[in-house]
Structure formats: structure tokens, C-alpha cells
PAFI-954132 format. One record per atom (N, C-alpha, C): x, y, z. Coordinates in pm, whole numbers, plus 32768, in hexadecimal, padded with zeros to 4 digits. Layout:
<rs>
XYZ;...
</rs>
This chain:
<rs>
80547F888000;800080008000;8058807D8000;803B80DC7FA6;808D81537F9B;808181A88019;80F081DE8044;80F2823380BB;80B082B9809B;805A82E880F7;8016836780E3;807983D980F1;807484378090;80D084A88094;80A7850D80FF;810885468141;80F085AF81A4;80D88632815B;806E867A8180;804F86F9813E;80A4876A8176;80D587BE811D;812388328144;80FC88A680E9;80F7891E8120;80D1899480D2;814189FA80CF;81598A328059;81B08AA7804C;81578B19801D;814E8B828070;80FE8BF7804F;815A8C6B8029;81388CAE7FBE;818D8D197F89;81428D9E7F85;81858E087FAD;815E8E8D7F82;817A8E917EEA;814D8EF77EA4;81698EFC7E14;81C88F6D7DEE;819C8FE97E02;81EF905D7DDC;827090617E2F;82E090627DEA;836190667E2E;83918FDE7E5B;833B8F7A7E52;835E8EF27E7D;836F8E967E05;830C8E917DAE;83148E427D34;832E8E9B7CB9;830F8F1B7CC8;83218F7A7C58;835E8FFB7C8E;83BA90397C44;83F190BA7C6F;838791277C6A;8382917C7CCF;832691EC7CCE;829691C57CE4;823B92257CCF;81AB920F7CDF;816C91EF7C58;810D91917C59;80D3915F7BDC;808D91CC7B8C;805892347BCD;8014929F7B85;807492F27B30;80F592EC7B51;815793447B11;818393157A87;8161929A7A61;8190926679E0;814092A0796B;80BD928F796D;806B92BC78FC;7FFA931A7926;7FC39304799D;7F4B934F79C3;7F6793E379DA;7FC694037A30;7FE394907A4E;801294DC79D2;806A94A5797E;808F94ED7903;8017950F78AA;7FAF94B878A9;7F3894D47859;7EED954F788D;7F02956F790E;7EC195E37948;7F0D9664792A;7F7D965878E2;7FD596C978C3;800D97067945;803096AD79A0;806B96D67A20;80EC96877A35;814596BD7A8A;81B4966A7AB6;8190962E7B3E;81DB95CC7B67;81BA95817BE1;81BC95D97C5D;821E96337C67;822896887CDE;81AC96E07CEC;817B97167C7D;8104976C7C82;8088971B7CA8;807D96A37C70;8009964E7C8E;8005962D7D22;807495FA7D58;807695D17DE5;806E964A7E42;80A096BC7E13;809197377E60;7FFF975E7E6F;7FB497507E00;7F25976F7E05;7EDA970C7E5D;7F03968E7E5A;7EC796297EB2;7EDB96507F45;7F5496787F66;7F7396A07FF0;7F1F9717801B;7F1297797FC4;7EC297F07FE4;7E2E97CD7FF2;7DFE97747F9C;7D7197487FA3;7D5697018027;7DB096A9804E;7DA1966180CC;7DA096C18142;7DFA9724813D;7E03978681A9;7D8697DD81B0;7D57980A813C;7CE298628137;7C66981F8171;7C56979E8155;7BDD9757817F;7BF496FD81F9;7C6E97038231;7C9296A982A0;7C7196198279;7CA095F58203;7C7A957681C5;7CEC951181C9;7CC8949381BC;7D2A942881AC;7D77943E812A;7DFA942A812E;7E4E944380B8;7E2793EA8042;7DFE9370805D;7DDB93147FEF;7D5993407FAD;7CF593627FFF;7C7893957FC7;7C9094177F7B;7CEC94697FAD;7D0C94E87F6A;7D4994CF7EE0;7DA694717ED6;7DE4945C7E52;7D81941D7DF1;7D2693C97E23;7CC1938E7DCA;7C6193F97D98;7C3E94567DF0;7BE894C67DC9;7C2D951C7D5F;7CAB953E7D77;7CF595947D18;7D04954D7C92;7D1A94CB7C92;7D2194807C15;7CA294927BC2;7C2F947F7C02;7BB194887BB8;7B9195177B90;7BAB95767BEA;7B8D96017BCD;7BE496367B5B;7C6496187B5E;7CBF96447AF3;7C9C96017A6E;7C7A95817A75;7C54953A79FB;7BD6957579BD;7B77959C7A12;7AFC95DB79E0;7B1A965D7998;7B7196AE79D5;7B9297307999;7BDD97217915;7C3396BC790F;7C8496A97897;7C44964A7832;7BC9961D7854;7B8095C077FE;7BD0954177E3;7C0B950C784D;7C56948E7847;7BFB941C7871;7BF493B37821;7B9D93417840;7BCC92F778BD;7B6D92D47913;7B8F928D798F;7B33921479A2;7B2391C77938;7ADC91487943;7B3990E0797F;7B00907379AC;7B52900779E6;7BBB8FD87981;7B938FCE7903;7BF18FA2789B;7C6190077886;7C449088789C;7CAC90EF788D;7D1590E078FA;7CEA90CA7975;7D4990B879E2;7DA0903C79CB;7D638FD27998;7DB08F59797B;7E188F73790E;7DF38FC678AE;7E538FEB7845;7EC6903D787E;7EA8909578DD;7F1390E07920;7F71907F7968;7F399015799E;7F8B8FB279E4;7FEF8F6C798A;7FCE8F5F790B;80288F1D78AC;80AA8F69789B;80A78FEC78B5;811E903E78A2;81799045791B;815490047987;81A6900A7A01;82238FB579F0;82958FF07A0E;83148FA77A0A;83278F5C7A8E;83678EE97A85;83818E987AFC;84178E907B17;843A8E777B93;84C78E647BB3;84FE8DE77B6C;85808DE37B5A;85C28D727B18;859C8CEE7B5D;85748C8E7B0B;855B8C077B3D;84D28BEE7B75;847F8C567B81;83FA8C447BBE;83A58BE07B70;83A58BE97AEB;834F8B927A9B;836F8AFD7AAF;83EE8ADF7AC5;84178A527AD4;84148A247B66;840D8A807BC1;84198A637C51;83B08A017C85;83328A177C61;82C489CE7CA0;82C989387C83;82DB89147C05;82E188877BE2;835988457C23;83CB888C7C27;844488537C63;8432883A7CF8;83F5889A7D3E;83E4888B7DCE;837C88207DEF;831388167D9C;82B187AB7DB0;82F287227DA2;834787157D3C;838D86957D26;83ED86797D99;843186DF7DC8;848E86D37E3A;844386A07EB5;83CE86D87ECE;837F86AE7F41;834D86207F34;831D85FC7EBD;82E785777EA7;834E850B7EC0;83CB85277E9D;843784C77EB5;844A84AC7F4A;841C850B7F9D;842D8501802E;83AA84E78076;834484BC802B;82C584998068;826F8510808C;828485818047;823C85FD8067;81EF862F7FED;817186508001;812186907F98;812687267FAF;816C876F7F58;817C87FF7F68;811288497F18;80CA88A27F5C;806488F47F1D;809389867F21;807689D07EB6;80A18A5C7EAD;80278AB87EB4;80358B267EFE;7FC98B877F10;7FFD8C157F00;7FA88C6E7ECF;7FC68CFD7ECD;7F768D407F3B;7FB98D967F89;7F758DEC7FEB;7FAD8E787FD5;7F618ECB7F8E;7F978F497F5B;7F338FBB7F66;7F6790357F74;7F1390AC7F70;7EFE90DD7EE1;7F3D909C7E81;7F2F90C07DF5;7EA890967DBE;7E9790A37D3B;7E1690887CFB;7E0D8FF57CD1;7DA88FB17D06;7D948F227CED;7D8F8F027C58;7D418F527C0E;7D2D8F377B80;7DAF8F467B31;7E078F9F7B5D;7E898FAD7B1B;7EDF8F317B33;7EDD8F007BAE;7F298E857BCB;7EF38E117B78;7E6E8E0D7B69;7E308DA37B1A;7E588DAA7A87;7E868E1F7A5A;7EB18E2D79D0;7F428E0979B7;7F8E8DF07A21;801B8DCE7A10;802D8D3E79E1;80A28D2079B0;80BF8C9A797D;80CA8C3279EC;80D38C5F7A6A;80E38C007AD9;80628BEB7B28;7FF48C287AFE;7F778C217B4A;7F4B8B927B66;7F608B3A7B05;7F338AAF7B14;7F808A627B7F;7FEF8A9A7BAF;80428A547C11;80088A5B7C9E;7FA78AB47CB5;7F788ACD7D3D;7EF68A857D5C;7EF28A4B7DD3;7E778A0B7E02;7E0C8A737E1C;7E348AEB7E43;7DD78B5A7E55;7E258BDD7E48;7DE18C427E13;7E1C8CC87E06;7DC98D267E5D;7E028D4C7ECF;7DC08DAB7F28;7DFF8E347F11;7DB58E8C7ED1;7DE58F137EB4;7D6E8F6F7EA7;7D868FF17EAF;7D1A90537EA4;7CD890477E1A;7C5590537E17;7C0E90427D99;7B9290987D91;7B5990A27D1B;7AE490F77D02;7A6590A57CEE;79F490E67D09;797390B57CDA;795D90EE7C4E;790C90A77BFD;78F690D07B72;786190D87B55;783B913E7B06;77AE914F7AE6;778390F47A74;770A910A7A3F;76D490B179D7;772190B97954;777491237945;77CA912E78CF;785890FD78EA;786990BE795F;78EB90897989;795190F879A2;7920916F79C9;797591E279E6;798691EF7A7D;7A0092037AAA;7A1C92117B39;79D092897B70;798992757BE0;793692E17C16;794792F57CAC;798092947CF2;7988929D7D84;79ED92347DB5;7A3392507E24;7A8F91EA7E59;7A4291707E8D;7A6E90FC7E66;7A3790817E9D;7A8990537F15;7B0990727F10;7B6690457F78;7BDD90A37F7C;7BFF90D47FF3;7C73912C8002;7CCB90EF8070;7D3F90BF804A;7D98907A80A8;7E0B90D680CE;7E0D9101814C;7E7C9154817A;7EDD910281CF;7F409146820B;7FAD90FE824C;7F8090A982C3;7F1490D18309;7EE6907F837A;7E809017834F;7E28903A82F0;7DC58FD782C5;7E038F658275;7E7E8F788248;7EC58F0A8205;7EC88E8C825B;7ED58E9F82DF;7EE38E2B8338;7E688DD28335;7DF38E0E8319;7D788DBE8312;7D868D4B82B0;7DCB8D658242;7DD18D0281D6;7E338C9181F7;7E918CAD824F;7EE68C428281;7E948BE482DA;7E3A8C1C8328;7DE18BC98379;7D818B7A8320;7D588BB582B1;7D018B6B8254;7D4A8AF1821D;7DC88B0381F7;7E188A9281C7;7E298A2C8236;7E468A5D82AD;7E5C8A098322;7DE189B28342;7D6A89F0833A;7CEF89AA8360;7CA7896982EA;7CD18986826F;7C8E894F81FB;7C0E899A81D8;7C058A1A8200;7B918A6E81E2;7BB38AC5816B;7BA28A9080F3;7BDD8ACD807C;7B888B3B803C;7B048B3A8051;7AAC8B9B8010;7AA38C1A8063;7AC68C8B8026;7AC98D0B806D;7A428D3080A8;79D68D138060;794F8D3A808C;791E8CE78103;795B8C75811C;792C8C178183;79818C248201;79458C57826C;798D8C6882EA;796C8BFD8352;79208B98832B;78F38B35838C;79668AE383C6;79C78ABF8373;7A388A6E83A4;7AA48AC483E1;7AC08B3883A3;7B2D8B8D83D3;7B138BBB8462;7A948BCC8488;7A738BF9850F;7A538B86856F;7A548B0C853B;7A348A998590;7AB18A6385D5;7A9C8A228645;7B0C89E08689;7B2D895F8640;7BAA89538615;7BD988DA85D2;7C5588AA861E;7C508835865C;7CC5880386A5;7D418801864D;7DB4881C8689;7E328824863F;7E4A87AB85E7;7E318735861D;7E4E86B985D5;7DF086A1855E;7D8186ED8559;7D2286DD84EB;7D328747847F;7D8E87A48490;7DA3880D842E;7DF287D683B6;7DC287EE833C;7E0087B382C5;7E9487D782B4;7EB8885482D1;7F43888082C2;7F6F88C78343;7FAA887F83A0;7FDB88BF841B;8040892D83FB;804789938450;80A48A018436;813589D3842F;815589688476;81DF8936846F;81FE88F783E8;819588E18396;81A688AF830D;8195892082A7;81AF899982D3;81968A0D827E;82138A658273;82278A9E81FC;82908B0081E4;824D8B7C81AA;82728BF181DC;82458C6D819F;82BC8CB58164;82AF8CE180E6;831A8D2A80A2;82E78DB5807E;832A8E1C80B3;83048EA78099;837F8EFE8089;83698F82807D;83DC8FD88063;83DE905A80B2;836B908380EA;836A910A8124;8320911481A7;8313919081D7;82D591A88259;82439179825F;81FD918181EE;8171915581ED;816390BE8201;81D2907681F7;81CF8FE5820A;81F28FBC8299;8216901C82ED;82448FFB8374;81DE8FAB83C5;815C8FD283C7;80FE8F818416;80FB8EEE83EC;80FF8ED58367;81008E4A8336;81828E03835B;81F18E4B834C;82728E128370;82748DE68402;82488E40845A;82498E2384E9;81E88DB3850D;81718DB684D3;810D8D4F84F1;81428CC484D2;81728CB28458;81A18C2E842D;82198C028481;82778C5C8495;82F08C3B84E2;82CE8C1B8573;82788C6C85B0;82558C58863C;82038BDA8652;81BE8BAC85E9;816C8B3385F3;81BA8AB585CB;823D8AC285B7;828F8A4C859C;82B28A34850C;82838A8C84B1;82A88A808425;83248AD48408;833A8AF2838B;83B08B3F8365;83898BB5830C;83CB8C25831E;83B58C9B82CC;84378CC38288;842B8CEA820B;849F8D1181BC;84888D9C8183;84EA8DF38193;84E48E778154;85418E7680DB;85088E8D8066;855A8E967FEC;85708F287FCA;85DB8F447F84;85FB8FCE7F5F;862E8FD37ECF;861390437E90;863F905C7E07;86D090897E0B;872A90387DD9;87B990577DDC;87DC90D67D90;878590FE7D33;879E91767CE2;876391F57D1F;872291E77D92;86E1925A7DD2;873592877E49;875E93037E47;87B2933A7EB1;876A93357F38;87AE92FF7F9B;877992FB8022;871E92868040;86FC92347FDA;869D91C77FEE;86D4915B804C;8754913A803B;879090D48092;879791058122;87AF91868134;87B691BF81BB;873191B08203;86C291C881BA;863D91B981F5;86259128821E;864690CB81C4;8635903C81E1;868B90128259;87059046825E;8760902482CD;872890538353;86E490C68351;86A790F883CD;8637909C83FC;85E99066839C;8581900683C0;85BF8F8E8407;86328F6283D6;86778EEF8412;86AC8F14849D;86E78F8984A9;871B8FB6852A;86AC8FC58592;86358FEC8563;85C38FFD85BC;85788F7B85D6;85AD8F0C859E;85738E8785AF;84E58E7B8576;84CA8ECA850D;84488EC184CC;84478E558461;84BC8E2F8430;84C68DC783C9;852E8D5F83F0;85258CEC83AE;85828C7F83C5;86038C94837A;85F78CC782FF;866C8CE282AD;864A8D478241;86B28D7D8201;869F8DD88190;86E98D9F8117;86BD8DC880A0;86FB8D968024;86DB8DF47FB1;87318DFB7F4C;87108E4A7ED4;86928E127E92;86458E677E51;85CC8E3A7E09;85F78DFE7D83;86418D947D8C;86758D4D7D17;864C8CBB7D26;85EC8C8F7CD4;85AE8C0D7CE6;85E98BA07C8B;86598BC07C4C;869A8B5E7BF7;86D58AEC7C4B;86E08A787C0F;87188A057C57;87A58A277C89;87BE8A077D07;883F8A237D42;88488AAC7D84;
</rs>
């Protein structure tokens, strides 16, 4: 009788972790005839003016700017923007290699996204099929399939909810029956000690600490071409927020 594989989850942030920069900066913001600094500056001012969550503020600015510039924001448009996102070296080959590595050792490795970025953009990338679930901020769409309202806004603290969903096997965002229920540790599909979280910045700290403090491992990756990035990651290690740091280079070796 074949031995049952042990389940393990690797959860990833997206922007700065699997791809350099923010996903909106590749194709979406240029279509607005803006540069990235101006866009994010307006997001910051909008959040301050309305005492709003930063994620809800950027989603609002995306839709408002698109309306003014007559830029299409259907679900298919966001997925097309996702096709233009560049990935770090080796990312495309990483998932299959790590799954095979785990299987050789009796482990079934599952990959998840937990990101404040746009869900539909991640779904448009070439690696979308590699994930058991993509938890990221997303829009509701009207009868013409045009984005009209936030469906989900994931900020730095609410990210942790989705690690508990993986932990408890409560995969549907709309269903809170399992996530809020008591589930004994031994009955949880993916114990935290069988979990790795990979992130890159301050917004990932709650997830890093949660996984590490619960017996799993957290990794901070950094862009070797970005000035000061390694210093930030090193501080996470010094502060005991992560298990280790590494360049965001996913090539074998």
C-alpha cells in the first residue's frame, strides 16, 4: 500500500517576492499616462484624506483614474495586464521542481498566493495554474463584466487570515463557518509547522511572525538589484521575524 504523502504549504506574497516591483506598474499605470511615483502618491493622499485603508484607497484610485482616462477594467482586461508582469529568474520552473523534490521525500507540496495585489492580474500570469488558491485583493463586476466595487481587500494584517484558511482547510473566502470554528490541531489539514511563508517587505511581517511563531518557517527574499533591499531583509533576520533570507533568485542551485 502506497504511503500517504504529508501535506505541506508554501505561501507567497507576490509583489517583490515573485516579481520585481508592483504588478500595477507594468502595464496598468502607464496606460493612465502616469508614472508610478505619482500614482502611489495619489493613493497615499486619498487614504489620508478619507482616513481609509491603503489597499481600498489604491483600488479606488485604479477605478477612478481608469474611468477618467476611458481605460477598460473588465476582468479580462486585468488578466491581460497580468500577462505583462515580469517574474524573477527561475520562478516559472520553481514550482514543478519543488513539488518533485517534496514527493521524493514523502511530502505533497502545495503553493498559495497571499497578496495585497490584484487577484485577476495574478490569474493572468503564466504561473497562475501552479497555485492551489490565489488569495489577493479583487473586484466585483457588473453585468457587463466591468469592475465596479472591491470584492476583497487584503492588507498586511488581514493576510494572516488566509494562512489560517490554509491551516484549517477553509478555502472559500465567502465561507466563514470553518475559519471561525474550533478545529483541534491534529485535525487541521496543514499544521503551521508544515508551512513556509515567503515575503519581501514590512507588509509581510505579520505573516512572517505568525508562521515562524507557530513552528513553521518564514523566508525574506530580496531583489539583489535593488539598493538597500538586502539590508531590510537582514534586519528582519536580526529581529527574529524570519528563519532565513535569500536573494529572489529561484533558479536551481
